[in-house]
C-alpha positions in Angstrom: 39.4 84.5 157.8 40.8 88.0 158.4 42.4 87.0 161.7 44.0 83.8 160.4 45.4 85.7 157.4 46.7 88.5 159.5 48.4 86.2 162.0 49.9 84.1 159.2 51.4 87.1 157.3 52.4 88.8 160.5 54.4 85.8 161.7 55.8 85.2 158.2 57.2 88.7 157.9 58.5 88.7 161.4 60.5 85.6 160.5 61.6 87.2 157.2 62.9 90.3 159.2 64.7 88.1 161.7 66.5 86.2 159.0 68.0 89.4 157.7 70.3 90.0 160.6 73.3 88.5 158.7 72.4 90.1 155.4 74.9 92.5 153.9 72.2 95.3 154.2 70.0 94.4 157.1 69.3 98.1 157.7 67.2 98.1 154.5 65.4 94.8 154.7 64.5 94.5 158.4 62.4 97.7 158.3 60.8 96.6 155.0 59.8 93.2 156.4 59.0 94.9 159.7 56.6 97.2 158.1 54.9 94.3 156.4 54.6 92.5 159.7 53.2 95.5 161.5 50.7 96.1 158.7 49.7 92.5 158.9 49.1 92.6 162.6 47.1 95.8 162.1 44.6 93.7 160.1 44.4 91.4 163.1 42.9 94.3 165.2 41.0 95.6 162.2 43.1 98.8 162.3 44.1 98.9 158.6 41.8 100.0 155.8 41.6 98.3 152.4 43.0 101.4 150.7 46.1 101.3 153.0 46.8 97.7 152.1 46.2 98.4 148.4 48.6 101.3 148.4 51.2 99.3 150.2 50.8 96.5 147.7 51.3 98.9 144.8 54.5 100.3 146.5 55.9 96.8 147.2 55.2 95.6 143.6 56.6 98.8 142.1 59.7 98.2 144.2 59.9 94.6 143.1 59.8 95.6 139.5 62.4 98.3 140.0 64.8 95.9 141.7 64.3 93.0 139.2 67.8 92.0 138.0 69.0 92.9 134.5 69.5 89.2 133.8 67.5 86.6 135.7 69.7 83.8 136.9 67.3 82.2 139.3 66.8 82.5 143.1 69.0 79.6 144.3 72.2 77.9 143.4 72.3 74.9 145.7 73.2 77.0 148.7 72.0 80.1 150.5 75.0 82.4 149.9 75.0 85.1 147.3 76.7 83.9 144.1 76.0 86.8 141.8 74.4 90.2 142.1 71.6 89.0 139.8 70.6 86.2 142.1 70.6 88.6 145.1 68.5 91.1 143.2 66.1 88.4 142.2 65.7 87.2 145.8 65.2 90.8 147.0 62.7 91.4 144.3 60.9 88.2 145.1 60.6 89.2 148.8 59.1 92.5 147.8 56.6 90.8 145.5 55.6 88.4 148.3 55.0 91.5 150.5 52.9 93.1 147.8 50.8 90.0 147.3 50.2 89.8 151.0 49.1 93.4 151.1 46.6 92.8 148.3 45.2 89.8 150.1 44.9 91.8 153.3 43.1 94.5 151.3 40.5 91.9 150.3 40.0 90.3 153.7 39.7 93.7 155.5 36.8 94.9 153.2 33.5 95.3 154.9 34.8 94.7 158.4 33.4 96.4 161.4 35.1 99.8 162.2 
């Protein structure tokens, strides 16, 4: 289960990072998703410890809460372009929350593995 989960999240976050190339601030988001991808692939080789993934999950979720928009207007408005800053902040916050959830899942699947 650990290997399948690690591959799934590793590929997912690699795709997330790749989709940021035309974002207004790719220098922020490519490293964030890149870190999540690398951490996921670390679980594939059983190199990460549960405390590492738990700490990363707390940081990601704390960041998601910090970046939550002052007024939630949704994530999409029938197109992928940014319509308002609140929608962009909600999307960024949602991405961070997904990273946090993945890190917590990886913390669970890496418990008790051979070291």
